[in-house]
C-alpha positions in Angstrom: 198.2 114.4 89.7 199.1 116.1 93.1 197.6 119.0 92.6 194.2 118.1 91.2 193.9 115.6 94.8 195.2 119.1 96.7 192.6 121.0 95.0 190.3 119.0 96.0 191.0 118.3 99.7 191.3 122.0 100.2 187.7 122.4 98.2 186.1 119.7 100.6 187.8 121.4 103.8 186.5 124.9 102.7 183.0 123.6 101.8 182.6 121.6 105.0 183.6 124.5 107.3 181.5 126.4 105.5 178.4 124.0 106.7 176.6 125.5 109.3 176.9 124.1 113.1 174.3 121.3 114.0 172.8 124.5 116.9 171.9 123.4 120.7 168.3 123.1 120.0 168.6 120.7 117.2 170.7 118.4 118.6 168.1 118.7 122.2 165.3 117.6 119.0 167.6 115.1 117.9 168.2 113.1 121.2 165.0 113.5 122.2 163.3 111.8 119.3 166.2 109.2 120.0 164.9 108.9 123.5 161.4 108.4 121.8 162.4 105.6 119.7 164.3 103.7 122.6 161.0 103.7 124.3 158.9 103.0 121.0 160.9 100.0 120.2 161.6 98.5 123.6 165.8 99.6 124.2 165.2 101.9 126.8 163.6 100.6 130.1 161.4 103.4 132.2 164.1 103.7 135.1 166.4 104.7 131.7 164.0 106.7 130.2 164.0 109.0 133.7 167.6 109.0 133.9 167.8 110.2 130.3 164.8 113.0 130.8 166.6 114.2 134.0 169.8 114.9 132.4 167.8 116.5 129.4 166.0 118.7 132.1 168.7 119.6 133.6 170.5 120.9 131.1 167.9 122.6 129.4 167.9 124.1 132.9 171.2 125.3 132.8 171.5 126.6 129.1 168.2 128.6 129.6 170.1 130.4 133.1 172.7 131.0 131.1 171.4 132.8 128.6 169.2 134.7 131.0 173.1 136.0 132.5 174.2 137.1 129.3 171.2 139.0 127.9 170.2 135.7 125.7 173.2 134.5 124.3 175.8 131.9 125.5 179.5 132.6 125.7 182.0 131.1 123.6 183.0 128.9 127.0 179.3 127.8 127.8 178.7 126.7 124.5 181.3 124.9 124.7 180.3 123.1 128.1 176.8 122.6 126.8 178.3 120.8 123.7 180.3 118.7 125.7 177.1 117.5 128.3 175.6 117.2 125.0 178.5 115.1 123.8 177.8 113.3 127.0 174.0 112.6 127.1 174.7 111.6 123.2 177.1 108.3 124.9 174.7 107.3 127.4 171.7 107.1 125.3 173.8 105.0 123.1 174.9 103.0 126.1 171.2 102.6 127.4 169.7 101.7 124.0 172.1 99.2 123.0 172.8 97.2 126.7 171.0 94.2 127.6 168.5 95.5 129.3 164.9 95.9 127.4 161.5 96.3 128.9 
């Protein structure tokens, strides 16, 4: 029984590591949809939307500049930083959509 469970856990770990990570572009698109849905549902005010869009725009500009400086690619450190910034933006979207302010 222990061997079966171990094999399943190892198999799941290998499967999960083989899954492609969500790309920066896919994540950006997802977050844009979340913002648009918040506007449509009235969960985001005009001010919240403008602030989120500005943050998204700044992140996009930074990413383009980093890619331009490195021949179209992001370094590992830059990818990590962009991921961190996208995590923060994601949390900001969630907080703004779930606060008491409505449009």
